KOLVEX-835779 format. One record per residue (C-alpha): residue in one letter; residue number from 1; x, y, z. Coordinates in steps of 0.2 Angstrom, whole numbers, always signed. Layout:
// residues N
["A" NUM [X Y Z]]
...
//
This chain:
// residues 526
["M" 1 [-1 +0 -1]]
["R" 2 [+13 +13 +4]]
["H" 3 [+22 +9 -13]]
["I" 4 [+8 +15 -20]]
["F" 5 [+4 +31 -12]]
["L" 6 [+23 +35 -16]]
["W" 7 [+19 +31 -37]]
["L" 8 [+2 +41 -33]]
["G" 9 [+12 +57 -24]]
["G" 10 [+26 +57 -40]]
["V" 11 [+12 +56 -53]]
["V" 12 [+4 +71 -44]]
["A" 13 [+21 +80 -43]]
["L" 14 [+24 +78 -61]]
["C" 15 [+7 +84 -68]]
["C" 16 [+8 +99 -55]]
["H" 17 [+26 +101 -62]]
["H" 18 [+19 +103 -82]]
["V" 19 [+5 +113 -73]]
["R" 20 [+19 +127 -67]]
["S" 21 [+29 +124 -84]]
["S" 22 [+13 +126 -96]]
["P" 23 [+13 +144 -92]]
["D" 24 [+31 +148 -96]]
["A" 25 [+29 +140 -113]]
["K" 26 [+12 +151 -118]]
["R" 27 [+20 +166 -113]]
["L" 28 [+37 +160 -124]]
["Y" 29 [+27 +155 -137]]
["D" 30 [+18 +172 -138]]
["D" 31 [+32 +182 -136]]
["L" 32 [+41 +174 -150]]
["M" 33 [+24 +175 -162]]
["K" 34 [+20 +194 -156]]
["D" 35 [+29 +202 -170]]
["Y" 36 [+35 +187 -181]]
["N" 37 [+29 +189 -202]]
["K" 38 [+32 +173 -209]]
["L" 39 [+31 +180 -223]]
["I" 40 [+49 +191 -221]]
["R" 41 [+66 +179 -224]]
["P" 42 [+73 +180 -206]]
["V" 43 [+89 +190 -205]]
["P" 44 [+95 +205 -199]]
["S" 45 [+96 +216 -214]]
["N" 46 [+89 +213 -234]]
["T" 47 [+105 +209 -241]]
["G" 48 [+109 +197 -227]]
["T" 49 [+112 +179 -233]]
["L" 50 [+103 +164 -227]]
["N" 51 [+112 +147 -224]]
["V" 52 [+101 +134 -226]]
["S" 53 [+108 +112 -222]]
["L" 54 [+98 +101 -232]]
["G" 55 [+99 +83 -229]]
["L" 56 [+89 +66 -233]]
["K" 57 [+85 +52 -222]]
["L" 58 [+79 +38 -235]]
["T" 59 [+69 +23 -225]]
["Q" 60 [+60 +15 -238]]
["L" 61 [+62 +11 -258]]
["I" 62 [+45 +10 -262]]
["D" 63 [+44 +8 -280]]
["V" 64 [+52 +10 -297]]
["D" 65 [+42 +12 -311]]
["E" 66 [+54 +6 -327]]
["V" 67 [+39 +10 -338]]
["N" 68 [+36 +27 -333]]
["Q" 69 [+53 +29 -327]]
["V" 70 [+49 +34 -310]]
["I" 71 [+57 +30 -295]]
["T" 72 [+44 +33 -278]]
["T" 73 [+53 +35 -261]]
["N" 74 [+50 +38 -243]]
["V" 75 [+61 +52 -234]]
["W" 76 [+64 +62 -220]]
["V" 77 [+68 +80 -227]]
["R" 78 [+78 +87 -215]]
["Q" 79 [+80 +107 -216]]
["E" 80 [+91 +118 -203]]
["W" 81 [+92 +138 -202]]
["N" 82 [+96 +149 -188]]
["D" 83 [+80 +161 -187]]
["Y" 84 [+87 +177 -174]]
["K" 85 [+70 +183 -170]]
["L" 86 [+68 +164 -163]]
["R" 87 [+79 +166 -148]]
["W" 88 [+77 +169 -130]]
["D" 89 [+84 +165 -114]]
["P" 90 [+79 +150 -105]]
["S" 91 [+83 +159 -87]]
["E" 92 [+67 +169 -92]]
["Y" 93 [+56 +156 -97]]
["G" 94 [+57 +143 -84]]
["N" 95 [+74 +135 -92]]
["I" 96 [+63 +131 -108]]
["T" 97 [+76 +126 -120]]
["V" 98 [+65 +119 -135]]
["L" 99 [+50 +124 -142]]
["Y" 100 [+38 +117 -155]]
["I" 101 [+31 +127 -165]]
["P" 102 [+18 +125 -181]]
["S" 103 [+25 +126 -197]]
["E" 104 [+9 +134 -203]]
["Y" 105 [+16 +149 -192]]
["M" 106 [+33 +150 -196]]
["W" 107 [+46 +156 -210]]
["L" 108 [+50 +142 -221]]
["P" 109 [+64 +138 -235]]
["D" 110 [+53 +134 -250]]
["I" 111 [+65 +121 -255]]
["V" 112 [+56 +109 -269]]
["L" 113 [+60 +91 -278]]
["Y" 114 [+64 +99 -295]]
["N" 115 [+63 +82 -305]]
["N" 116 [+47 +79 -297]]
["A" 117 [+35 +67 -308]]
["D" 118 [+16 +68 -299]]
["G" 119 [+16 +88 -297]]
["N" 120 [+17 +88 -276]]
["Y" 121 [+33 +97 -280]]
["E" 122 [+33 +103 -260]]
["V" 123 [+31 +92 -241]]
["T" 124 [+11 +90 -241]]
["L" 125 [+12 +84 -221]]
["M" 126 [+16 +102 -211]]
["T" 127 [+23 +94 -195]]
["K" 128 [+30 +105 -180]]
["V" 129 [+46 +114 -181]]
["E" 130 [+62 +111 -167]]
["V" 131 [+65 +128 -162]]
["R" 132 [+79 +131 -148]]
["F" 133 [+83 +145 -137]]
["T" 134 [+98 +149 -149]]
["G" 135 [+88 +150 -165]]
["D" 136 [+91 +137 -172]]
["V" 137 [+78 +130 -182]]
["R" 138 [+76 +111 -187]]
["W" 139 [+59 +103 -198]]
["E" 140 [+61 +87 -202]]
["P" 141 [+44 +82 -210]]
["P" 142 [+41 +63 -219]]
["A" 143 [+38 +66 -238]]
["I" 144 [+33 +53 -253]]
["Y" 145 [+43 +57 -268]]
["K" 146 [+43 +53 -287]]
["S" 147 [+53 +59 -296]]
["Y" 148 [+60 +55 -313]]
["C" 149 [+73 +43 -315]]
["L" 150 [+81 +40 -334]]
["I" 151 [+80 +19 -335]]
["N" 152 [+94 +12 -342]]
["V" 153 [+86 -6 -347]]
["E" 154 [+103 -11 -359]]
["Y" 155 [+107 -24 -347]]
["F" 156 [+89 -28 -340]]
["P" 157 [+85 -38 -330]]
["Y" 158 [+105 -40 -324]]
["D" 159 [+105 -20 -323]]
["Q" 160 [+110 -6 -311]]
["Q" 161 [+100 +11 -308]]
["S" 162 [+107 +25 -303]]
["C" 163 [+93 +37 -299]]
["K" 164 [+96 +58 -294]]
["M" 165 [+82 +67 -283]]
["K" 166 [+87 +87 -287]]
["F" 167 [+83 +100 -272]]
["G" 168 [+82 +119 -273]]
["S" 169 [+76 +134 -270]]
["W" 170 [+60 +139 -280]]
["T" 171 [+61 +159 -276]]
["Y" 172 [+78 +163 -267]]
["D" 173 [+94 +164 -277]]
["G" 174 [+110 +159 -268]]
["W" 175 [+115 +178 -260]]
["A" 176 [+96 +176 -251]]
["V" 177 [+97 +158 -248]]
["D" 178 [+114 +148 -247]]
["L" 179 [+109 +129 -249]]
["K" 180 [+121 +117 -242]]
["P" 181 [+122 +98 -236]]
["L" 182 [+120 +95 -220]]
["R" 183 [+135 +87 -216]]
["G" 184 [+152 +81 -226]]
["Y" 185 [+150 +97 -237]]
["I" 186 [+170 +103 -243]]
["N" 187 [+165 +110 -260]]
["D" 188 [+156 +110 -276]]
["S" 189 [+170 +99 -283]]
["I" 190 [+169 +82 -271]]
["D" 191 [+154 +72 -268]]
["I" 192 [+149 +67 -253]]
["K" 193 [+152 +48 -249]]
["I" 194 [+136 +48 -238]]
["G" 195 [+126 +58 -243]]
["M" 196 [+109 +53 -237]]
["D" 197 [+106 +45 -219]]
["L" 198 [+100 +26 -222]]
["S" 199 [+102 +23 -203]]
["E" 200 [+81 +18 -202]]
["Y" 201 [+80 +13 -221]]
["Y" 202 [+71 -5 -221]]
["P" 203 [+79 -16 -238]]
["S" 204 [+69 -17 -252]]
["I" 205 [+63 -36 -260]]
["E" 206 [+68 -31 -277]]
["W" 207 [+82 -17 -275]]
["D" 208 [+98 -17 -268]]
["I" 209 [+105 +0 -261]]
["L" 210 [+125 +1 -269]]
["Q" 211 [+127 +19 -265]]
["V" 212 [+122 +37 -258]]
["P" 213 [+132 +52 -264]]
["A" 214 [+128 +70 -264]]
["R" 215 [+134 +84 -270]]
["R" 216 [+133 +101 -271]]
["H" 217 [+129 +113 -289]]
["T" 218 [+129 +130 -292]]
["I" 219 [+124 +136 -308]]
["Y" 220 [+125 +153 -318]]
["Y" 221 [+111 +156 -329]]
["P" 222 [+113 +169 -342]]
["C" 223 [+100 +181 -338]]
["C" 224 [+106 +185 -320]]
["Q" 225 [+123 +186 -310]]
["E" 226 [+114 +177 -294]]
["P" 227 [+120 +160 -292]]
["Y" 228 [+107 +145 -289]]
["P" 229 [+112 +132 -280]]
["D" 230 [+105 +115 -279]]
["I" 231 [+107 +99 -271]]
["T" 232 [+108 +83 -279]]
["F" 233 [+107 +66 -271]]
["T" 234 [+107 +50 -281]]
["I" 235 [+102 +31 -277]]
["V" 236 [+113 +18 -285]]
["I" 237 [+102 +2 -285]]
["R" 238 [+106 -13 -292]]
["R" 239 [+91 -27 -295]]
["K" 240 [+91 -43 -288]]
["T" 241 [+90 -57 -300]]
["L" 242 [+82 -72 -293]]
["F" 243 [+64 -69 -300]]
["F" 244 [+69 -64 -317]]
["T" 245 [+81 -76 -318]]
["V" 246 [+69 -89 -313]]
["N" 247 [+55 -82 -322]]
["L" 248 [+59 -75 -337]]
["I" 249 [+77 -80 -342]]
["S" 250 [+78 -99 -338]]
["P" 251 [+64 -101 -350]]
["C" 252 [+69 -91 -364]]
["V" 253 [+85 -103 -362]]
["A" 254 [+75 -119 -363]]
["I" 255 [+64 -111 -378]]
["S" 256 [+80 -108 -387]]
["F" 257 [+88 -125 -384]]
["L" 258 [+73 -135 -390]]
["T" 259 [+76 -128 -407]]
["I" 260 [+90 -140 -407]]
["L" 261 [+78 -154 -406]]
["V" 262 [+69 -150 -422]]
["F" 263 [+85 -156 -432]]
["Y" 264 [+84 -172 -421]]
["L" 265 [+66 -179 -424]]
["P" 266 [+65 -189 -437]]
["S" 267 [+58 -185 -453]]
["D" 268 [+45 -196 -456]]
["S" 269 [+38 -192 -442]]
["G" 270 [+28 -175 -450]]
["E" 271 [+30 -165 -433]]
["K" 272 [+45 -153 -438]]
["V" 273 [+38 -140 -445]]
["T" 274 [+25 -140 -430]]
["L" 275 [+38 -140 -416]]
["C" 276 [+47 -127 -425]]
["I" 277 [+31 -116 -427]]
["S" 278 [+27 -119 -408]]
["I" 279 [+44 -114 -401]]
["L" 280 [+40 -98 -413]]
["L" 281 [+23 -94 -404]]
["S" 282 [+32 -98 -389]]
["L" 283 [+45 -84 -389]]
["T" 284 [+33 -72 -397]]
["V" 285 [+22 -74 -381]]
["F" 286 [+39 -70 -371]]
["F" 287 [+41 -54 -381]]
["L" 288 [+23 -46 -377]]
["L" 289 [+27 -51 -358]]
["L" 290 [+44 -41 -359]]
["A" 291 [+36 -25 -368]]
["E" 292 [+25 -24 -352]]
["I" 293 [+39 -23 -339]]
["I" 294 [+51 -13 -349]]
["P" 295 [+51 +5 -353]]
["P" 296 [+46 +8 -373]]
["T" 297 [+63 +14 -377]]
["S" 298 [+71 +19 -394]]
["L" 299 [+89 +20 -387]]
["V" 300 [+95 +4 -383]]
["I" 301 [+91 -16 -386]]
["P" 302 [+88 -23 -369]]
["L" 303 [+99 -37 -365]]
["I" 304 [+85 -51 -363]]
["G" 305 [+76 -43 -380]]
["K" 306 [+91 -46 -390]]
["Y" 307 [+94 -63 -384]]
["L" 308 [+73 -67 -391]]
["L" 309 [+77 -58 -406]]
["F" 310 [+95 -69 -406]]
["T" 311 [+82 -85 -403]]
["M" 312 [+69 -79 -416]]
["I" 313 [+83 -78 -430]]
["L" 314 [+87 -95 -425]]
["V" 315 [+71 -102 -425]]
["T" 316 [+66 -96 -441]]
["L" 317 [+81 -100 -449]]
["S" 318 [+79 -119 -444]]
["I" 319 [+60 -116 -451]]
["V" 320 [+69 -115 -467]]
["V" 321 [+81 -126 -467]]
["T" 322 [+68 -141 -461]]
["I" 323 [+59 -135 -473]]
["T" 324 [+72 -140 -486]]
["V" 325 [+78 -157 -476]]
["L" 326 [+60 -160 -479]]
["N" 327 [+61 -156 -499]]
["V" 328 [+75 -166 -500]]
["H" 329 [+70 -180 -489]]
["F" 330 [+54 -184 -499]]
["R" 331 [+64 -183 -515]]
["N" 332 [+64 -199 -528]]
["P" 333 [+71 -203 -545]]
["A" 334 [+54 -199 -554]]
["T" 335 [+57 -180 -549]]
["H" 336 [+74 -178 -546]]
["R" 337 [+92 -184 -552]]
["M" 338 [+105 -183 -537]]
["P" 339 [+121 -176 -545]]
["K" 340 [+138 -184 -543]]
["W" 341 [+144 -169 -530]]
["V" 342 [+129 -172 -521]]
["R" 343 [+133 -193 -519]]
["R" 344 [+151 -186 -516]]
["L" 345 [+149 -175 -501]]
["F" 346 [+133 -180 -492]]
["I" 347 [+135 -200 -494]]
["Q" 348 [+154 -201 -494]]
["I" 349 [+162 -187 -486]]
["L" 350 [+155 -179 -473]]
["P" 351 [+146 -193 -464]]
["R" 352 [+163 -197 -460]]
["I" 353 [+166 -181 -452]]
["L" 354 [+151 -180 -443]]
["L" 355 [+154 -197 -437]]
["M" 356 [+139 -208 -447]]
["R" 357 [+139 -225 -452]]
["R" 358 [+127 -229 -464]]
["P" 359 [+119 -247 -460]]
["T" 360 [+121 -259 -474]]
["H" 361 [+113 -275 -467]]
["R" 362 [+101 -275 -482]]
["A" 363 [+114 -281 -493]]
["R" 364 [+122 -293 -477]]
["D" 365 [+105 -301 -477]]
["Q" 366 [+101 -304 -495]]
["D" 367 [+117 -311 -495]]
["H" 368 [+117 -324 -480]]
["A" 369 [+97 -327 -489]]
["V" 370 [+104 -334 -505]]
["N" 371 [+118 -343 -497]]
["N" 372 [+105 -350 -485]]
["R" 373 [+95 -356 -498]]
["Y" 374 [+105 -368 -507]]
["S" 375 [+119 -379 -497]]
["H" 376 [+139 -372 -496]]
["D" 377 [+145 -388 -508]]
["E" 378 [+130 -389 -520]]
["D" 379 [+131 -378 -535]]
["P" 380 [+115 -367 -537]]
["R" 381 [+112 -370 -555]]
["V" 382 [+114 -390 -551]]
["A" 383 [+99 -386 -538]]
["A" 384 [+88 -376 -548]]
["R" 385 [+87 -391 -559]]
["R" 386 [+85 -403 -546]]
["Q" 387 [+70 -391 -539]]
["S" 388 [+63 -388 -556]]
["P" 389 [+43 -393 -559]]
["F" 390 [+47 -395 -579]]
["G" 391 [+55 -411 -582]]
["N" 392 [+64 -404 -600]]
["Q" 393 [+82 -404 -597]]
["Q" 394 [+83 -386 -605]]
["Q" 395 [+69 -380 -597]]
["Q" 396 [+77 -382 -582]]
["Q" 397 [+94 -375 -589]]
["L" 398 [+84 -361 -592]]
["L" 399 [+74 -358 -576]]
["Y" 400 [+87 -361 -564]]
["V" 401 [+91 -339 -562]]
["Q" 402 [+80 -336 -546]]
["P" 403 [+71 -316 -547]]
["F" 404 [+86 -312 -532]]
["S" 405 [+99 -319 -537]]
["P" 406 [+117 -308 -543]]
["R" 407 [+115 -317 -559]]
["M" 408 [+99 -308 -563]]
["D" 409 [+110 -297 -572]]
["T" 410 [+114 -311 -587]]
["L" 411 [+96 -318 -590]]
["N" 412 [+95 -308 -606]]
["Q" 413 [+111 -316 -613]]
["D" 414 [+106 -334 -606]]
["Y" 415 [+88 -332 -614]]
["E" 416 [+96 -325 -634]]
["E" 417 [+108 -342 -632]]
["F" 418 [+95 -353 -627]]
["R" 419 [+87 -347 -641]]
["H" 420 [+97 -351 -655]]
["R" 421 [+101 -368 -648]]
["S" 422 [+83 -375 -645]]
["A" 423 [+65 -371 -649]]
["Y" 424 [+50 -373 -637]]
["S" 425 [+31 -374 -636]]
["T" 426 [+22 -359 -634]]
["D" 427 [+19 -357 -616]]
["V" 428 [+38 -362 -612]]
["Q" 429 [+39 -346 -622]]
["R" 430 [+27 -335 -612]]
["A" 431 [+33 -341 -597]]
["I" 432 [+50 -335 -600]]
["D" 433 [+43 -320 -607]]
["G" 434 [+35 -316 -588]]
["I" 435 [+49 -323 -578]]
["R" 436 [+62 -311 -586]]
["F" 437 [+47 -295 -586]]
["I" 438 [+48 -300 -568]]
["A" 439 [+64 -299 -566]]
["D" 440 [+69 -282 -576]]
["H" 441 [+55 -275 -563]]
["I" 442 [+62 -281 -550]]
["R" 443 [+78 -274 -555]]
["E" 444 [+69 -256 -559]]
["T" 445 [+62 -257 -542]]
["D" 446 [+77 -259 -532]]
["A" 447 [+84 -248 -543]]
["F" 448 [+72 -235 -539]]
["G" 449 [+71 -239 -519]]
["N" 450 [+91 -238 -516]]
["T" 451 [+90 -220 -526]]
["V" 452 [+75 -216 -512]]
["Q" 453 [+84 -221 -498]]
["D" 454 [+100 -210 -504]]
["W" 455 [+91 -195 -505]]
["K" 456 [+84 -199 -486]]
["Y" 457 [+101 -201 -481]]
["V" 458 [+107 -186 -489]]
["A" 459 [+91 -176 -480]]
["M" 460 [+97 -185 -462]]
["V" 461 [+114 -180 -464]]
["L" 462 [+108 -160 -465]]
["D" 463 [+101 -165 -450]]
["R" 464 [+114 -169 -440]]
["L" 465 [+124 -155 -448]]
["F" 466 [+114 -141 -443]]
["L" 467 [+111 -150 -427]]
["W" 468 [+130 -147 -422]]
["I" 469 [+127 -130 -431]]
["F" 470 [+114 -123 -421]]
["S" 471 [+118 -132 -406]]
["I" 472 [+135 -121 -406]]
["A" 473 [+127 -108 -410]]
["C" 474 [+114 -108 -396]]
["V" 475 [+130 -110 -383]]
["V" 476 [+142 -96 -390]]
["G" 477 [+126 -84 -393]]
["T" 478 [+118 -88 -375]]
["L" 479 [+136 -86 -368]]
["L" 480 [+141 -68 -378]]
["I" 481 [+124 -64 -373]]
["I" 482 [+119 -64 -357]]
["L" 483 [+137 -65 -348]]
["R" 484 [+140 -47 -354]]
["A" 485 [+130 -38 -341]]
["P" 486 [+141 -29 -331]]
["S" 487 [+132 -36 -315]]
["L" 488 [+136 -51 -316]]
["Y" 489 [+154 -47 -311]]
["D" 490 [+150 -32 -299]]
["T" 491 [+155 -40 -283]]
["T" 492 [+150 -22 -273]]
["E" 493 [+140 -28 -257]]
["A" 494 [+122 -20 -254]]
["I" 495 [+121 -9 -239]]
["P" 496 [+112 -19 -227]]
["K" 497 [+99 -14 -213]]
["K" 498 [+104 -5 -197]]
["F" 499 [+115 -16 -183]]
["C" 500 [+119 -1 -175]]
["Y" 501 [+106 +1 -158]]
["N" 502 [+118 +10 -146]]
["V" 503 [+122 +26 -156]]
["T" 504 [+110 +41 -160]]
["P" 505 [+99 +38 -177]]
["G" 506 [+103 +51 -190]]
["S" 507 [+120 +55 -182]]
["D" 508 [+139 +53 -190]]
["E" 509 [+142 +37 -180]]
["S" 510 [+125 +29 -185]]
["M" 511 [+130 +33 -203]]
["E" 512 [+150 +24 -201]]
["C" 513 [+142 +12 -190]]
["L" 514 [+130 +8 -205]]
["F" 515 [+142 +6 -218]]
["E" 516 [+154 -6 -207]]
["A" 517 [+140 -17 -203]]
["K" 518 [+142 -27 -221]]
["D" 519 [+159 -35 -211]]
["S" 520 [+150 -37 -193]]
["I" 521 [+136 -47 -199]]
["S" 522 [+147 -60 -203]]
["S" 523 [+154 -60 -184]]
["L" 524 [+134 -62 -179]]
["P" 525 [+129 -76 -169]]
["A" 526 [+119 -87 -178]]
//
């Protein structure tokens, strides 16, 4: 119970202290605002220069719109200056050293974002201003800016962008309001390495921040002698490529390598042209998808666009080559005569280079069938006479020539010699003429079939040749195009989220600790 009374007594005493201090704060505010004019620049003389320090605290990289070339950031705009009208003696106002005044009643520097993209050039949320007894004023309102950013899509999706935010006074020149960076400024020719405060930055899921330099510029226009200073903050960001590698690059590479299988597919399947057109349609879909996520620029062709264009050229050439191969495959002696150079090049020379061996099982099987038909120690002529159904010895001597015998070519000579030696009946002569016709037909059919098989073999050699050519082209083209992206070889580490908890946010120590955090991450306990 005793502790409860003590706690209540402390609360009452604190409330009484605030009650006593409120009249002092009210009196101080009334005295400061009595003759204060927010429209007049707070300098002792009209020719005096008011020094304004500007700094940005980046809290979030909201969006990078590549199509519209706009970057959206969430920042705290910190502005500091000295107002001589807002000075007081703390001993006269209850030792009050800091007073918070609504910004609507004070003079504020009209600092705007020059490269604004949505029309809101100024800060929209008017927060209170922190005023110290020395006249030092600090105003740090939050703002969401949309600024123009020239997107370089040459190496998309392995790209790195550099976006600028240019701040300056819209009304005053450099002799009236001298704008300078909040910290780290030496002169206009030296960049400030750490231009933004990243102590409260929340990492983006799509981009890594590599650098945040800042630089002050002084511009002289032809119309005026006065300088016009501005401060340009630069955000160097690098895209995280895992999403695009899995969902865009990998399917494109897989589809491009499907082009090789067109030349491995047999011509008799009838699906070679269908496969080529299907691959071409798939690449067209990826082209449409790519056009929606990159800006419609005519300055450069994106990296993935180059690769898709290269793949579409390969697919188009594969369609032309496939149609040519199919034309060769279905040729026959009735429509085409095979030149000697074609036979020598595609049947004798190229198969050896391409490590192809034409099968010869057909001739071996025929020879094997003939040899099995007759015994090894019995002459085929004797076997024919023994197996002939005719009783006449001379007829048996004629009919021993079999249709598939190697001696079929001598049938005409045997027949003419036999006609001069003997005369036969009409039926026998008709049988002999029929056998001769059958033998000639079989010989012509075999020659026709051999020529057709030669054309098909030439088509198969062409398929194998273009299989190697397109395989090499796909591998070399993929490596030369994809591996050209500089970010693939960039070992710069991204700025991580803050690991400094024992320093004042926004101070120099916090910024130094932030950039040194990358070395301490590895030493953190797992």
